[in-house]
C-alpha positions in Angstrom: 80.3 108.7 105.0 76.6 109.0 104.3 74.4 106.3 105.8 72.5 104.0 103.5 68.7 104.2 103.4 66.0 101.6 103.2 64.9 103.2 99.9 68.3 102.6 98.3 68.2 99.0 99.3 64.7 98.7 98.0 65.6 100.2 94.6 68.5 97.8 94.3 66.3 94.7 95.0 68.1 93.8 98.2 64.9 92.6 99.7 64.3 89.7 97.3 65.0 86.3 98.8 64.8 82.7 97.5 61.8 80.5 97.0 60.1 79.4 100.2 61.1 75.8 99.7 64.8 76.7 99.6 64.9 78.7 102.7 67.2 78.1 105.7 65.3 78.2 109.1 68.2 80.1 110.7 67.3 83.1 108.5 63.8 83.4 110.0 64.7 86.5 112.2 65.6 88.4 109.0 62.6 87.5 106.9 59.9 90.1 106.7 57.2 88.2 104.9 56.4 85.7 102.1 54.9 86.9 98.8 54.0 84.6 95.9 56.2 81.8 97.2 59.3 84.1 97.6 60.6 85.3 101.0 61.1 89.0 101.4 64.1 90.2 103.6 63.5 92.7 106.3 65.4 95.8 105.1 65.3 97.5 108.5 67.5 94.7 109.9 69.6 94.8 106.8 70.4 98.4 107.3 71.4 97.8 111.0 73.6 94.8 110.1 75.2 96.7 107.2 76.1 99.7 109.4 77.6 97.4 112.0 79.7 95.6 109.3 80.8 98.9 107.8 82.0 100.2 111.2 84.0 97.1 111.8 85.5 97.2 108.3 86.5 100.8 108.9 88.3 100.0 112.1 90.2 97.1 110.4 91.3 99.4 107.5 92.3 102.1 110.0 94.6 99.6 111.8 96.4 99.0 108.5 95.3 95.4 108.0 93.8 93.7 104.9 90.3 92.5 104.1 90.1 89.7 101.6 87.0 89.8 99.3 85.7 86.5 97.8 83.2 86.5 95.0 83.4 83.8 92.3 79.8 84.1 91.1 79.5 85.2 87.5 77.4 88.2 88.3 79.7 89.4 91.1 83.2 88.9 89.5 83.6 92.2 87.6 81.7 94.3 90.2 83.9 93.1 93.1 87.1 93.4 91.1 86.4 97.0 90.0 85.3 98.3 93.4 87.9 96.5 95.5 90.8 97.6 93.3 90.0 101.2 94.2 90.8 100.6 97.9 93.8 98.4 97.2 92.5 95.3 98.9 93.1 91.7 97.9 90.2 89.7 96.2 89.4 86.3 94.7 87.1 86.3 91.8 88.2 83.0 90.1 88.1 79.6 91.5 89.0 79.5 95.2 92.4 77.8 95.5 91.9 75.1 98.1 94.1 75.6 101.2 94.7 79.3 100.4 94.4 80.2 104.1 95.2 76.9 105.8 98.2 76.3 103.5 99.2 79.9 103.0 103.0 79.4 102.7 102.5 77.2 99.6 100.3 79.9 98.0 103.0 82.5 98.8 105.5 80.2 96.9 103.3 80.3 93.9 103.1 84.1 94.0 106.9 84.3 94.3 107.2 82.0 91.3 105.1 84.5 89.4 107.4 87.4 90.4 110.5 85.3 89.5 109.1 84.8 86.0 108.7 88.6 85.7 112.3 89.0 86.8 113.5 86.6 84.1 111.8 88.9 81.5 113.6 92.0 82.8 117.2 90.6 83.4 117.5 89.0 79.9 117.2 85.3 81.0 113.9 84.9 79.2 115.6 85.8 75.8 118.1 82.9 76.1 115.3 80.2 76.4 114.0 78.2 73.5 110.7 79.0 71.8 108.9 76.1 73.5 110.2 77.0 77.0 109.1 80.6 76.5 105.6 79.4 75.6 105.4 77.1 78.6 106.5 79.8 80.9 104.1 82.3 79.4 101.2 79.9 79.9 102.3 79.3 83.5 102.5 83.0 84.1 99.1 83.6 82.7 97.6 80.9 84.9 99.2 82.2 88.0 98.1 85.8 87.2 94.5 84.6 86.6 94.2 82.8 89.9 96.6 84.6 92.2 97.3 88.0 90.6 94.8 89.7 92.8 96.4 88.5 96.0 100.0 89.2 95.1 100.3 91.9 97.7 98.8 89.7 100.5 102.0 88.9 102.4 100.2 87.5 105.4 96.8 86.1 106.4 94.0 88.7 106.1 92.5 90.3 109.1 89.0 89.6 107.8 87.1 88.1 104.8 84.1 89.6 102.9 82.1 86.8 101.1 79.3 87.4 98.7 77.6 84.0 98.9 78.6 81.7 101.8 76.7 78.8 100.2 78.8 78.8 97.1 82.1 79.7 98.9 81.7 77.1 101.6 85.4 76.1 101.3 86.6 79.6 102.0 84.2 79.8 105.0 85.5 76.6 106.5 89.1 77.7 106.2 88.4 81.1 107.7 86.5 79.6 110.6 89.3 77.1 111.2 91.8 80.0 111.5 89.4 82.2 113.5 89.3 84.9 110.8 86.2 87.2 111.1 83.7 86.7 108.2 81.6 89.5 106.7 79.0 88.0 104.4 76.0 88.7 102.3 73.5 86.1 103.4 70.4 85.3 101.4 67.3 83.4 102.7 69.0 80.0 101.7 72.1 80.7 103.8 73.0 80.1 107.4 73.8 83.5 109.1 75.5 81.7 112.0 78.5 80.9 109.8 79.3 84.6 109.5 80.5 86.9 112.3 78.9 89.9 110.5 76.0 88.7 108.4 74.3 91.1 106.1 70.8 89.9 105.0 70.6 90.7 101.3 70.0 89.4 97.9 73.3 87.8 96.8 72.1 87.0 93.3 71.2 90.4 91.8 74.1 92.4 90.4 72.6 95.7 91.6 72.2 94.4 95.1 75.8 93.1 95.2 77.1 96.4 93.7 75.4 98.5 96.4 76.6 96.4 99.4 80.2 96.0 98.1 80.3 99.7 97.3 79.2 100.7 100.8 81.8 98.3 102.3 84.5 99.8 100.1 83.6 103.3 101.1 83.9 102.4 104.8 87.3 100.9 104.1 88.4 104.0 102.2 87.3 106.2 105.1 89.3 104.1 107.5 92.4 104.4 105.3 92.0 108.1 105.0 91.8 108.5 108.8 94.9 106.3 109.2 96.7 108.5 106.8 95.7 111.7 108.7 96.8 110.2 112.0 100.2 109.3 110.6 100.6 112.8 109.2 99.8 114.3 112.6 102.3 112.0 114.3 104.9 113.0 111.8 104.1 116.7 112.4 104.4 116.2 116.1 107.8 114.5 115.7 109.0 117.4 113.5 108.0 120.0 116.1 109.7 118.1 118.9 112.9 117.8 116.8 112.8 121.6 116.1 112.4 122.3 119.8 115.4 120.1 120.6 117.5 121.8 118.0 116.5 125.3 119.3 117.3 124.3 122.9 120.7 123.0 121.8 121.5 126.2 120.0 120.4 128.3 123.0 122.7 126.1 125.2 125.7 126.8 123.0 125.0 130.5 123.0 124.8 130.6 126.8 127.9 128.5 127.1 129.8 130.9 124.9 128.6 133.9 126.9 129.7 132.3 130.1 133.2 131.6 128.7 133.6 135.2 127.6 132.5 136.5 131.1 134.9 134.1 132.8 137.8 135.3 130.5 137.0 138.9 131.4 137.0 138.1 135.1 140.4 136.4 134.8 141.8 139.4 133.0 140.6 141.7 135.7 142.1 139.6 138.5 145.5 139.5 136.7 145.5 143.2 136.3 144.7 143.8 140.0 147.5 141.4 141.0 150.0 143.2 138.8 148.9 146.6 140.2 149.3 145.3 143.8 152.8 144.0 143.1 153.8 147.3 141.5 152.6 149.3 144.5 154.4 147.1 146.9 157.6 147.5 144.9 157.3 151.3 144.9 156.8 151.4 148.6 159.8 149.2 149.2 162.0 151.4 147.0 160.8 154.5 148.8 161.8 153.1 152.2 165.2 152.2 151.0 165.8 155.7 149.7 164.8 157.2 153.0 167.1 154.9 154.9 170.1 155.9 152.8 169.5 159.6 153.3 169.0 159.5 157.1 172.1 160.2 159.4 172.5 156.9 161.1 175.0 154.3 161.8 175.9 151.6 159.4 174.2 148.9 161.5 170.9 150.7 161.5 170.8 150.9 157.7 171.5 147.1 157.5 168.7 146.4 159.9 166.3 148.5 157.8 167.3 146.7 154.7 166.7 143.3 156.3 163.2 144.4 157.5 162.5 145.7 154.0 163.5 142.3 152.5 161.3 140.5 154.9 158.3 142.7 154.0 159.0 141.9 150.3 
């Protein structure tokens, strides 16, 4: 991802702050000068803070967690919705529902209610209702979609929050701080940067400034998601290679086992043949001795003794 330059921030009007009388003293380190009663933000520090925030957002996205974007200001609604949809992250651009984080289970019930209404429309239950009931359910569905449609995929608390104006979104800031959720925020000269874990000194009123900062943050998230995808593909490839090696080893083991069985069978056959040959030779020798004894001129007792000896040898 290409790093952002001071000139880009300057062209987008990121350096314009609020009137001097509206400033927050905590923003003094980030103010460059005062001109015609308006504070000018130090863009060098803005670049440093923006790079730091982008690196943190990238790591969060790489770990597979969600970042919730909050921007209910009129000039920021459409910009945030269009850019954040591209990276598939949840966002709130309508009224912040009180207790959305601290009372998250109740918000999830409302989201489930919306999905149950959609199910009614598909399974035919919706057609059996009266016209008035259909109208009421349709209104309820539209209201839920407007307020909670963008967080329907948020099944658990987000890993971080990106807030455009922490002065306007003070309720969201309080809830996040209570739950120790890291806050990334665009802070203008009238804001307290100490409320955010990753403050980005910038003009939070101009649409060009908001678009530039949000776009850069979304690009960092997109890069983190792509790296995560590549890592998972590598892990899958490694597992496939290991599985192939195991299969190959198993096949080689079967082949070796078959060869050993064949060799053993051949050895057994050879041994059996040798035993048979030995038995046959011993039988031939015994028969020859008997024949010689019968032909020799000897007494009857001598022949009997030879036969007994032959029997003992057999």
